[in-house]
C-alpha positions as CSV (number, residue, x, y, z in Angstrom):
1,M,-45.8,141.1,-38.4
2,A,-46.6,144.6,-36.9
3,V,-44.4,145.6,-34.2
4,A,-46.0,148.1,-31.7
5,G,-42.8,149.6,-29.9
6,R,-39.6,147.8,-28.9
7,S,-38.7,146.2,-25.5
8,R,-37.0,148.2,-23.0
9,G,-34.3,145.6,-22.9
10,T,-34.7,144.2,-19.5
11,A,-31.8,141.8,-18.6
12,C,-33.7,139.5,-16.2
13,H,-37.3,140.3,-16.1
14,D,-38.2,137.7,-13.2
15,D,-36.0,139.0,-10.4
16,R,-36.8,142.7,-10.3
17,P,-39.7,144.7,-8.9
18,P,-41.7,146.6,-11.7
19,E,-40.3,150.0,-10.8
20,H,-37.1,148.8,-12.4
21,C,-38.5,148.3,-15.7
22,A,-36.9,151.5,-17.8
23,A,-34.9,116.7,-0.9
24,R,-32.3,115.0,-0.9
25,G,-29.3,117.2,-1.0
26,R,-30.2,120.4,0.4
27,G,-27.0,122.5,0.4
28,P,-25.6,124.3,-2.7
29,G,-24.3,121.8,-5.4
30,S,-20.7,121.8,-6.0
31,R,-19.4,123.6,-9.1
32,L,-18.8,121.6,-12.1
33,V,-16.9,122.2,-15.3
34,P,-19.5,122.2,-18.3
35,A,-19.3,118.8,-20.3
36,P,-21.6,117.3,-22.7
37,A,-24.8,116.2,-21.2
38,P,-24.6,112.5,-20.2
39,S,-26.4,110.0,-22.4
40,L,-29.9,109.1,-21.5
41,P,-32.7,107.5,-23.4
42,P,-34.8,110.3,-25.0
43,L,-37.3,112.1,-22.8
44,S,-40.0,114.3,-24.1
45,V,-39.6,117.5,-22.2
46,F,-42.4,119.7,-21.4
47,D,-41.0,123.4,-20.6
48,A,-44.0,125.2,-18.8
49,H,-42.4,128.7,-19.0
50,V,-40.4,130.2,-21.7
51,D,-40.0,134.0,-22.8
52,S,-38.4,133.7,-26.2
53,L,-41.1,135.4,-28.0
54,Q,-39.6,138.7,-26.9
55,R,-36.4,138.0,-28.9
56,A,-38.6,137.4,-32.0
57,V,-40.2,140.6,-31.6
58,D,-37.5,143.0,-30.7
59,L,-34.6,141.6,-32.4
60,G,-36.3,139.7,-35.3
61,C,-34.9,136.4,-34.4
62,D,-36.3,133.3,-36.2
63,L,-36.9,131.0,-33.3
64,G,-36.6,128.2,-35.8
65,R,-33.0,128.8,-36.0
66,A,-30.1,128.5,-33.5
67,G,-29.1,132.0,-32.3
68,R,-28.5,134.1,-29.3
69,G,-30.6,133.6,-26.1
70,H,-31.5,130.4,-24.5
71,L,-34.1,128.6,-26.6
72,D,-35.0,128.0,-30.4
73,L,-36.4,125.0,-32.2
74,E,-32.8,123.9,-33.3
75,R,-31.5,123.7,-29.5
76,G,-34.8,122.5,-28.2
77,R,-34.5,119.5,-30.8
78,V,-31.1,118.5,-29.3
79,G,-32.5,118.8,-25.8
80,G,-35.7,116.7,-26.4
81,L,-38.1,119.5,-26.3
82,G,-41.7,118.1,-26.8
83,A,-43.9,121.0,-25.7
84,V,-43.2,124.4,-24.5
85,V,-45.4,127.4,-23.2
86,L,-44.3,130.5,-25.1
87,V,-45.3,133.3,-23.0
88,C,-46.3,136.8,-23.7
89,W,-44.6,139.1,-21.0
90,V,-45.4,142.8,-21.1
91,E,-43.3,145.1,-19.1
92,P,-45.4,147.4,-16.8
93,C,-44.0,150.3,-18.4
94,W,-46.0,149.5,-21.6
95,I,-49.3,149.9,-19.6
96,E,-49.1,153.7,-19.8
97,T,-47.8,154.0,-23.3
98,T,-48.7,151.5,-25.9
99,G,-50.9,149.4,-23.5
100,A,-50.5,145.9,-22.3
101,R,-53.1,144.5,-24.7
102,A,-51.5,146.0,-27.6
103,R,-48.1,144.5,-26.7
104,T,-49.5,141.2,-26.0
105,E,-51.2,141.2,-29.5
106,V,-47.7,141.8,-31.1
107,L,-46.2,138.9,-29.1
108,L,-49.0,136.6,-30.3
109,D,-48.3,137.7,-33.9
110,A,-44.8,136.4,-33.3
111,F,-46.1,133.2,-31.9
112,H,-48.4,132.5,-34.9
113,D,-45.6,133.4,-37.2
114,L,-43.3,130.8,-35.8
115,L,-46.0,128.2,-36.4
116,E,-46.5,129.4,-40.0
117,R,-42.6,129.5,-40.6
118,H,-41.9,126.0,-39.4
119,P,-44.9,123.7,-39.9
120,D,-42.7,120.7,-40.2
121,R,-41.3,121.1,-36.8
122,V,-43.7,122.9,-34.5
123,R,-47.5,123.1,-34.2
124,F,-50.3,124.7,-32.2
125,A,-51.5,122.8,-29.1
126,G,-54.8,123.9,-27.5
127,N,-55.3,120.8,-25.4
128,G,-54.0,117.6,-24.1
129,R,-54.8,115.7,-27.2
130,E,-53.3,118.0,-29.5
131,V,-50.1,117.9,-27.4
132,E,-50.0,114.0,-27.9
133,E,-50.7,114.4,-31.6
134,A,-47.7,116.6,-31.8
135,R,-45.6,114.1,-29.9
136,S,-46.7,111.2,-32.2
137,A,-45.8,113.4,-35.2
138,G,-42.2,114.0,-33.9
139,V,-42.9,118.0,-33.8
140,V,-42.8,120.5,-30.8
141,A,-46.3,121.3,-29.2
142,A,-46.3,125.1,-29.0
143,I,-48.5,126.5,-26.3
144,A,-49.3,130.1,-26.1
145,G,-49.2,131.7,-22.7
146,I,-49.6,135.2,-21.0
147,E,-47.6,136.2,-17.9
148,G,-49.3,138.8,-16.0
149,G,-52.9,139.6,-15.9
150,H,-52.3,143.3,-16.7
151,S,-52.6,142.0,-20.3
152,I,-56.3,141.5,-20.0
153,E,-56.9,145.1,-18.7
154,E,-59.5,144.2,-16.2
155,S,-61.7,142.8,-19.0
156,L,-63.3,139.3,-19.2
157,D,-64.0,140.0,-22.8
158,T,-60.2,140.6,-23.4
159,L,-59.5,137.3,-21.6
160,E,-61.8,135.6,-24.1
161,H,-60.3,137.3,-27.0
162,F,-56.8,136.0,-26.0
163,F,-58.3,132.5,-25.7
164,E,-59.7,132.8,-29.2
165,R,-56.2,133.7,-30.4
166,G,-54.7,130.7,-28.9
167,V,-53.7,131.4,-25.4
168,R,-54.1,128.5,-23.1
169,V,-51.9,129.6,-20.1
170,M,-52.1,132.7,-17.9
171,T,-49.8,133.6,-15.0
172,L,-52.4,135.7,-13.0
173,V,-50.0,138.5,-12.0
174,W,-46.3,139.4,-12.4
175,N,-44.2,141.4,-9.8
176,N,-46.6,144.5,-10.3
177,H,-49.7,144.2,-8.2
178,L,-53.1,144.6,-10.0
179,S,-56.5,145.8,-8.7
180,W,-57.7,142.3,-8.5
181,I,-54.7,140.2,-7.4
182,R,-51.6,140.9,-5.0
183,S,-48.2,139.6,-6.3
184,C,-45.6,138.0,-4.0
185,Q,-43.5,141.3,-4.0
186,P,-43.8,144.1,-1.4
187,G,-45.0,147.6,-2.0
188,A,-48.7,147.0,-2.3
189,G,-50.6,150.3,-2.0
190,A,-54.1,151.4,-1.7
191,G,-56.5,149.6,-3.8
192,V,-54.6,146.1,-3.9
193,P,-56.6,143.2,-2.3
194,A,-54.9,141.2,0.4
195,G,-55.3,138.2,-2.1
196,L,-57.8,137.7,-5.0
197,S,-60.6,140.1,-5.4
198,D,-64.1,139.2,-6.7
199,F,-63.2,140.0,-10.1
200,G,-60.0,137.9,-9.7
201,R,-62.4,134.8,-8.7
202,S,-64.4,135.6,-11.9
203,V,-61.2,135.5,-13.9
204,V,-60.2,132.2,-12.5
205,R,-63.7,130.7,-13.1
206,R,-63.7,132.1,-16.7
207,M,-60.4,130.4,-17.4
208,N,-61.8,127.4,-16.2
209,E,-64.8,127.5,-18.3
210,L,-62.7,128.4,-21.3
211,G,-60.1,125.7,-20.7
212,M,-57.2,127.8,-19.9
213,V,-54.4,126.8,-17.3
214,V,-54.3,129.0,-14.1
215,D,-50.6,129.8,-13.4
216,L,-49.7,130.9,-9.7
217,S,-46.2,131.7,-10.0
218,H,-45.4,135.3,-9.0
219,A,-48.8,135.3,-6.9
220,G,-48.8,136.4,-3.2
221,E,-49.4,133.7,-0.8
222,R,-52.9,134.7,0.1
223,S,-53.6,135.0,-3.7
224,F,-52.2,131.6,-4.2
225,H,-54.6,130.0,-1.8
226,D,-57.4,132.1,-2.8
227,A,-57.0,131.0,-6.5
228,L,-56.6,127.3,-5.5
229,E,-60.0,127.6,-3.7
230,A,-61.6,129.5,-6.8
231,S,-60.3,127.0,-9.3
232,E,-62.3,123.7,-10.1
233,R,-59.4,122.5,-12.2
234,P,-55.7,121.7,-11.5
235,V,-53.4,124.5,-11.6
236,I,-49.6,125.1,-12.0
237,A,-46.9,127.2,-10.6
238,S,-45.2,127.2,-13.8
239,H,-41.6,128.5,-12.9
240,S,-41.0,128.6,-9.1
241,A,-38.6,126.9,-6.5
242,C,-38.6,125.9,-3.0
243,R,-38.7,128.5,-0.1
244,A,-37.2,126.0,2.3
245,L,-34.0,126.0,0.3
246,H,-33.8,129.7,-0.4
247,D,-36.1,132.4,1.4
248,H,-36.9,134.3,-1.8
249,P,-40.5,135.7,-2.2
250,R,-40.8,134.2,-5.7
251,N,-40.5,130.7,-4.2
252,L,-43.2,128.3,-2.7
253,T,-43.3,127.4,1.0
254,D,-43.8,123.8,1.9
255,G,-47.3,124.4,2.7
256,Q,-47.9,125.9,-0.8
257,L,-46.3,122.9,-2.4
258,R,-48.6,120.6,-0.4
259,A,-51.8,122.6,-1.4
260,L,-50.7,122.6,-4.9
261,A,-50.5,118.8,-4.9
262,A,-53.8,118.3,-3.0
263,H,-55.4,120.4,-6.0
264,G,-53.7,118.1,-8.6
265,G,-51.4,120.7,-9.7
266,V,-47.7,120.9,-10.7
267,C,-44.7,123.1,-9.6
268,G,-42.3,123.8,-12.6
269,I,-38.8,124.1,-11.1
270,V,-37.2,127.5,-12.5
271,F,-33.6,127.7,-13.5
272,L,-32.6,131.3,-12.4
273,P,-29.8,131.0,-9.8
274,S,-31.0,134.0,-7.8
275,F,-34.1,131.8,-7.0
276,L,-32.1,128.8,-6.2
277,D,-29.4,129.9,-3.9
278,A,-28.7,133.0,-1.6
279,E,-25.0,133.1,-2.5
280,A,-25.8,133.0,-6.1
281,R,-28.1,135.8,-5.5
282,A,-25.7,137.9,-3.9
283,E,-23.1,137.0,-6.6
284,A,-25.3,138.2,-9.5
285,E,-26.0,141.4,-7.7
286,R,-22.3,142.0,-7.2
287,V,-21.7,141.5,-11.0
288,R,-24.5,143.7,-12.0
289,A,-23.2,146.5,-9.9
290,T,-19.8,146.6,-11.5
291,E,-18.8,149.3,-13.8
292,A,-17.9,146.7,-16.4
293,Y,-21.4,145.5,-16.5
294,R,-23.0,149.0,-16.5
295,D,-20.5,150.1,-19.2
296,I,-22.1,147.5,-21.6
297,D,-24.2,149.6,-23.9
298,C,-25.6,149.9,-27.3
299,V,-28.4,151.8,-29.0
300,D,-30.8,148.8,-29.2
301,P,-31.9,148.2,-25.6
302,A,-32.7,144.5,-26.5
303,E,-29.1,143.9,-27.8
304,R,-27.8,145.6,-24.8
305,A,-29.6,143.1,-22.5
306,L,-28.3,140.2,-24.4
307,D,-24.9,141.4,-24.1
308,R,-25.3,142.2,-20.4
309,N,-26.6,138.7,-20.0
310,A,-23.6,137.1,-21.8
311,Y,-21.2,139.1,-19.6
312,L,-23.0,137.9,-16.4
313,Q,-23.1,134.3,-17.5
314,R,-19.4,134.3,-18.1
315,T,-18.3,136.4,-15.0
316,V,-20.5,135.1,-12.1
317,R,-19.1,132.4,-10.0
318,P,-21.1,129.4,-11.4
319,L,-23.9,127.7,-9.6
320,S,-24.0,124.0,-10.5
321,L,-27.0,122.4,-12.0
322,E,-27.0,120.3,-8.9
323,R,-28.7,122.9,-7.1
324,V,-31.7,122.7,-9.5
325,A,-31.9,119.1,-8.7
326,D,-31.8,120.0,-5.0
327,H,-35.1,122.1,-5.4
328,A,-36.7,119.4,-7.7
329,L,-35.9,116.7,-5.1
330,H,-37.1,118.7,-2.2
331,A,-40.4,119.6,-4.2
332,I,-40.8,115.9,-4.8
333,E,-40.2,115.0,-1.1
334,V,-42.8,117.5,-0.1
335,A,-45.5,117.4,-3.0
336,G,-44.9,114.0,-4.4
337,I,-43.4,112.7,-7.7
338,E,-46.6,113.7,-9.8
339,H,-46.6,117.2,-8.8
340,V,-43.0,118.5,-9.9
341,G,-42.0,119.5,-13.6
342,I,-40.0,121.9,-15.4
343,G,-40.4,125.7,-15.9
344,S,-37.0,127.0,-16.9
345,D,-37.9,130.8,-17.7
346,F,-35.4,130.5,-20.6
347,D,-35.0,133.9,-22.2
348,G,-36.7,135.5,-19.1
349,I,-33.6,135.1,-16.9
350,D,-30.2,136.7,-17.4
351,H,-28.1,133.9,-16.6
352,T,-28.4,130.1,-15.8
353,P,-26.8,127.4,-13.8
354,E,-23.5,126.0,-15.1
355,G,-24.6,123.0,-17.4
356,L,-28.0,124.6,-18.0
357,E,-27.0,127.2,-20.5
358,D,-29.7,126.7,-23.1
359,A,-32.5,124.2,-24.3
360,S,-30.0,121.8,-25.5
361,R,-29.1,121.1,-22.0
362,Y,-32.3,119.6,-20.5
363,P,-30.8,116.1,-20.6
364,A,-28.1,117.2,-18.2
365,L,-30.7,117.9,-15.6
366,A,-32.4,114.5,-16.1
367,A,-29.0,113.0,-15.7
368,A,-28.4,114.8,-12.5
369,L,-31.7,113.6,-11.2
370,A,-31.0,110.0,-12.2
371,R,-27.7,110.2,-10.3
372,R,-29.6,111.4,-7.4
373,G,-31.9,108.3,-7.5
374,L,-34.8,109.0,-9.7
375,A,-35.8,106.1,-11.9
376,R,-36.5,106.2,-15.4
377,E,-40.3,106.4,-14.9
378,E,-39.9,109.2,-12.4
379,L,-37.8,111.1,-14.9
380,E,-40.5,110.8,-17.5
381,L,-42.9,112.2,-15.0
382,V,-40.9,115.2,-13.9
383,C,-39.6,116.0,-17.5
384,G,-42.8,116.1,-19.2
385,A,-45.6,113.7,-18.2
386,N,-46.9,115.8,-15.0
387,M,-47.2,119.0,-17.1
388,R,-49.0,117.2,-19.9
389,R,-51.3,115.7,-17.6
390,V,-52.3,119.0,-15.8
391,F,-52.5,120.8,-19.2
392,A,-54.9,118.1,-20.5
393,A,-57.1,118.3,-17.4
394,A,-57.3,122.1,-17.3
395,T,-57.9,122.6,-21.0
396,G,-60.5,120.0,-21.6
397,P,-61.6,119.6,-25.2
398,G,-60.1,123.2,-26.0
399,T,-60.5,124.7,-29.4
400,H,-58.1,125.7,-32.5
401,A,-56.8,129.1,-32.3
402,S,-57.3,131.5,-34.9
403,S,-54.2,133.6,-36.1
């Protein structure tokens, strides 16, 4: 697998502006001591957003083996992982150097390498039928995604090329504004539309035609509604939370949740404490500002990021996984039980709530939701069936990817 450069080693790519690149219970959950996940009948988890491909490229990790970071096939097996969207995220600083498309190609190489190394445990899924076939075979359905439309470099031909390589989900925008779509972050300058431009609408339409899932996490509010209007198929917000519980620009308002549901879509609840709770966000910022955190250094920036993440995880005052349940239950209350799922952002976040330390811990969240009153059939919807339904509806017949 060719490697065009190495990651700049970002500690948490989802909670930063791009210039930093070199309900039912509504209060914060009580802090818990980590314990084995309570026993529940197996659930087939569909995680709509995971960033582990960067570890494969930048550290040479085999995602089939348990290792550092949050997710691999071993820990996914323990946690009941049935399907996962493995995204290609390109730091904006690559745009002026290697190029966003080139870096995306390298990450896709890693995706296909994983399939080739472990055909007995994971297989490509390009549509709903292939997800179900993987479930029946007892293997993980791997779905290739792109996080950030800068990867297509303002070209529908490039979008189609990535579809042919197997991409079936694209987050339209990351934290960096584009000429055709505004992000949820501040700082948009001249040349950035208020929402979705005409070219942006053509991207959404072409994704519908190809059978690619439109993902609206990171989109500005106007962009979000413009994309809903442009899309003829259900969309997702793969890794977001509820602004009613924490006023963060990455979170969805109740109005957005209702609009997403009205369009048949699903919101995947993200696991990053900084998106879930104001005190947790301040606590993480406090630790990142300490000399001990800043002094963690090594030659390899990707190794440095993992070392800093580990320090942050063990140093911050922990946020309970009950806070994740708070957001899931609020989204259920607002949007409905059929419109909420899981989008952990594992390996794209620098720390997790206590009890959700890695992919082996999905059952702990299911158990928390069960304690809060969700029935078995409701847990099945939230943990996997809702995302499977939308993926099938958005991809249609689909095609097999070439490597």
